[in-house]
C-alpha positions as CSV (number, residue, x, y, z in Angstrom):
1,M,-15.8,8.4,-6.1
2,T,-13.1,10.5,-7.6
3,V,-13.2,14.1,-6.9
4,S,-13.1,16.1,-10.0
5,N,-13.8,19.7,-9.0
6,E,-13.7,22.0,-6.0
7,E,-17.4,22.0,-5.7
8,E,-17.4,18.2,-5.1
9,L,-14.5,18.6,-2.6
10,A,-16.4,21.2,-0.7
11,G,-19.5,19.1,-0.6
12,L,-17.4,16.2,0.9
13,K,-16.0,18.5,3.5
14,E,-19.5,19.7,4.3
15,I,-20.8,16.2,5.1
16,G,-17.5,15.3,6.7
17,R,-17.9,18.0,9.2
18,I,-21.3,17.1,9.9
19,V,-20.4,13.5,10.8
20,A,-17.3,14.6,12.7
21,N,-19.3,17.2,14.8
22,T,-22.2,14.6,15.4
23,L,-19.5,12.1,16.6
24,E,-17.7,14.5,18.8
25,T,-21.0,15.6,20.5
26,M,-22.1,12.0,20.9
27,A,-18.8,11.1,22.5
28,A,-19.0,14.0,25.0
29,A,-22.6,12.8,26.1
30,I,-21.5,9.3,27.0
31,E,-22.0,8.6,30.6
32,P,-22.6,5.4,32.6
33,G,-26.1,4.3,32.8
34,M,-27.3,5.7,29.5
35,T,-28.5,3.2,26.9
36,T,-27.0,3.0,23.3
37,A,-30.5,4.0,21.9
38,E,-30.4,7.2,23.9
39,L,-27.0,7.9,22.5
40,D,-28.3,7.1,18.9
41,R,-31.3,9.4,19.2
42,L,-28.9,12.3,20.0
43,G,-26.8,11.4,16.9
44,R,-30.0,11.3,14.7
45,K,-31.2,14.7,16.0
46,L,-27.9,16.2,15.3
47,L,-27.7,14.9,11.7
48,E,-31.3,15.9,10.9
49,E,-30.6,19.4,12.3
50,A,-27.7,19.6,9.8
51,G,-29.8,18.5,6.9
52,A,-28.1,15.1,6.7
53,R,-29.6,11.6,6.4
54,P,-28.0,8.6,8.4
55,A,-26.2,6.5,5.7
56,P,-26.6,3.0,7.3
57,E,-30.4,3.4,7.4
58,L,-30.5,5.1,4.0
59,C,-28.5,2.4,2.2
60,Y,-29.0,-0.8,4.0
61,G,-32.2,-0.4,6.2
62,F,-30.0,-0.5,9.3
63,P,-32.1,-0.1,12.5
64,G,-30.5,3.0,13.9
65,A,-29.0,6.3,12.8
66,T,-25.5,5.3,13.9
67,C,-23.6,2.0,14.7
68,I,-22.7,1.8,18.5
69,S,-20.7,-1.2,19.5
70,V,-19.8,-2.0,23.2
71,N,-17.0,-4.3,24.4
72,E,-17.1,-7.6,22.5
73,E,-19.1,-5.8,19.7
74,I,-16.6,-4.3,17.4
75,A,-18.8,-3.2,14.5
76,H,-22.3,-2.5,13.3
77,G,-23.9,-2.7,16.7
78,I,-27.5,-1.9,16.9
79,P,-28.5,0.9,19.2
80,A,-30.9,-0.6,21.9
81,E,-31.4,-0.9,25.5
82,R,-27.9,-2.0,26.5
83,R,-26.6,0.4,29.1
84,I,-23.3,1.7,28.9
85,E,-21.2,1.1,32.2
86,A,-18.1,2.4,33.6
87,G,-15.1,0.4,32.1
88,D,-16.8,-0.2,28.8
89,L,-15.0,0.2,25.5
90,V,-17.6,2.0,23.2
91,N,-17.3,2.5,19.4
92,I,-19.3,5.0,17.7
93,D,-19.5,4.9,13.8
94,V,-21.2,7.9,12.1
95,S,-21.9,8.0,8.4
96,A,-24.4,10.3,6.6
97,E,-25.5,11.7,3.2
98,K,-26.1,15.3,2.2
99,N,-26.8,16.7,-1.2
100,G,-25.8,13.3,-2.8
101,L,-22.4,13.0,-1.0
102,F,-21.4,10.6,1.8
103,A,-18.8,10.7,4.6
104,D,-17.9,8.1,7.1
105,T,-16.1,8.3,10.4
106,G,-15.6,6.4,13.8
107,V,-13.9,6.6,17.1
108,S,-13.5,4.2,20.0
109,F,-13.9,5.5,23.7
110,A,-13.1,3.9,27.0
111,V,-15.4,4.9,29.7
112,P,-13.4,5.6,32.9
113,P,-12.1,3.9,35.0
114,V,-10.2,1.6,32.5
115,T,-7.1,-0.3,32.6
116,K,-3.7,1.1,31.4
117,S,-3.7,-1.5,28.5
118,V,-7.1,-0.2,27.3
119,E,-5.9,3.4,27.5
120,R,-2.9,2.5,25.6
121,L,-5.0,0.6,22.9
122,C,-7.2,3.7,22.4
123,R,-4.2,6.0,22.0
124,D,-2.5,3.5,19.7
125,G,-5.6,2.8,17.6
126,R,-5.7,6.5,16.6
127,R,-1.8,6.3,15.8
128,A,-2.4,3.2,13.7
129,M,-5.0,5.0,11.6
130,W,-2.8,8.0,11.1
131,A,0.0,5.7,10.1
132,G,-2.1,4.6,7.2
133,I,-3.3,8.0,6.4
134,G,0.3,9.1,6.1
135,Q,0.6,6.7,3.0
136,V,-2.1,8.3,1.2
137,K,-1.0,10.2,-1.9
138,A,-2.0,10.1,-5.6
139,G,0.1,7.7,-7.6
140,K,1.2,5.5,-4.6
141,P,0.3,2.0,-4.0
142,L,-3.0,1.3,-1.9
143,A,-0.9,-1.6,-0.3
144,G,1.2,1.0,1.5
145,I,-1.6,1.9,3.8
146,G,-2.1,-1.7,5.1
147,Q,1.7,-2.2,5.3
148,A,2.2,0.9,7.4
149,I,-0.6,-0.1,9.8
150,G,0.7,-3.7,10.0
151,D,4.2,-2.4,10.7
152,F,2.8,-0.3,13.6
153,A,0.8,-3.3,15.0
154,R,3.6,-5.7,14.9
155,K,6.1,-3.2,16.5
156,N,3.6,-2.4,19.3
157,R,2.5,-6.1,19.8
158,Y,-1.1,-5.6,18.7
159,T,-3.2,-7.8,16.2
160,L,-5.3,-6.5,13.4
161,V,-8.8,-7.7,12.5
162,R,-8.4,-8.9,9.0
163,N,-11.8,-9.1,7.5
164,L,-13.1,-5.7,8.1
165,A,-11.6,-3.4,5.5
166,S,-11.7,0.2,4.4
167,H,-13.7,1.1,1.4
168,G,-14.6,3.7,-1.2
169,V,-17.1,6.3,-0.3
170,G,-18.6,9.5,-1.8
171,R,-21.5,8.9,-4.0
172,S,-22.7,5.9,-1.7
173,L,-21.6,4.6,1.7
174,H,-19.7,1.7,0.1
175,E,-18.3,1.7,-3.4
176,E,-15.3,1.2,-5.5
177,P,-12.4,0.7,-4.6
178,K,-13.8,-2.1,-2.3
179,E,-12.0,-4.2,0.3
180,L,-9.0,-1.9,1.0
181,A,-6.9,-4.0,3.5
182,T,-5.7,-2.1,6.6
183,W,-3.1,-5.1,7.2
184,P,-0.3,-6.2,4.9
185,D,-1.8,-7.7,1.7
186,A,0.7,-9.0,-0.8
187,K,-2.1,-9.4,-3.5
188,E,-3.0,-5.7,-3.4
189,R,-1.7,-4.2,-6.7
190,R,-4.0,-1.1,-7.1
191,T,-2.7,2.5,-7.1
192,M,-4.4,5.7,-5.7
193,Q,-5.7,7.9,-8.4
194,D,-5.8,11.8,-7.9
195,G,-9.2,12.6,-6.2
196,L,-10.0,9.1,-5.0
197,V,-12.1,9.1,-1.9
198,F,-12.0,6.2,0.5
199,T,-11.9,5.5,4.2
200,V,-8.8,4.5,6.5
201,E,-10.2,2.5,9.3
202,P,-8.0,-0.2,11.1
203,F,-9.3,-2.4,13.7
204,L,-6.5,-2.7,16.3
205,S,-6.8,-5.3,19.1
206,L,-5.3,-7.0,22.1
207,G,-5.7,-10.3,20.5
208,A,-8.6,-10.5,18.1
209,Q,-7.9,-11.3,14.4
210,W,-11.4,-11.8,13.0
211,A,-14.9,-10.4,13.1
212,T,-17.7,-13.0,13.5
213,E,-21.5,-12.6,13.3
214,G,-23.4,-12.0,16.5
215,D,-27.0,-12.9,17.4
216,D,-28.5,-10.4,15.0
217,P,-28.1,-9.7,11.3
218,W,-25.7,-6.8,11.8
219,T,-23.6,-6.9,15.0
220,L,-20.0,-8.3,14.6
221,L,-18.0,-9.7,17.5
222,S,-14.3,-9.9,18.1
223,D,-12.7,-13.3,17.5
224,P,-11.1,-14.4,19.8
225,R,-12.7,-12.1,22.3
226,A,-10.4,-9.3,23.1
227,P,-10.5,-5.5,23.5
228,T,-10.5,-4.0,20.0
229,V,-10.9,-0.4,18.7
230,Q,-11.7,1.2,15.3
231,Y,-10.7,4.6,14.3
232,E,-11.8,5.9,10.8
233,H,-11.6,9.0,8.7
234,T,-12.8,9.6,5.1
235,V,-9.8,10.9,3.0
236,V,-9.1,12.0,-0.6
237,A,-5.9,11.1,-2.2
238,T,-4.2,14.1,-3.9
239,R,-0.8,14.8,-5.4
240,N,0.1,16.6,-2.3
241,G,-1.0,13.9,0.0
242,P,-4.2,13.1,2.0
243,V,-7.1,15.5,2.5
244,V,-9.0,14.4,5.6
245,V,-12.7,15.6,5.3
246,T,-14.1,14.1,8.5
247,L,-12.7,16.8,10.9
248,P,-14.9,18.7,13.2
249,G,-15.2,22.4,12.8
């Protein structure tokens, strides 16, 4: 999607706040012993109360309102009877639609007590995302996003999952521009146009380089198995830089 007027931007900010607030409330509710299905039901309730529809379910028939991935699961985890335990690394990915507009956000959380390396991974996963967002500006190359994230990962001795990319969003959950690398990609030649809407969502890891299929049609696992985090915002590229629409408020 390319934003063409203030009404569209206001609509994106509205659905962005909804998914951000939903994610924030879900995160605060995490406690050892609860199931991912219980956490997902909370997310569904919050989205419905805000007049929004869960995007994975709406667009793809995903069996849940949100994606909740635990430990070796790094994306598209199906909410079910898996219990969250102390020490787990939990990723919540919330995307939804309202009035024909979509926004997408995600955060990883470590359930205490956790190791110092996992604490650092969570902190640096967020920093890696912001390194990429810092490269967002109309007229600049899309490749700069992955380059900045790659520089951060290399400097801090992390790996990046290289087959889970960012994507365009706005009129649908996934749309053009597709396959936006959050790692250095010499083949990327596209430029950010004014008003372009897309996600920035690196998968930073203590060793994983790929996502592989799990035992169901949805869940993706780290390969090789290693703690992995994802942080994601929906942004609009403007002449003045990035406008982040998935902020709570």
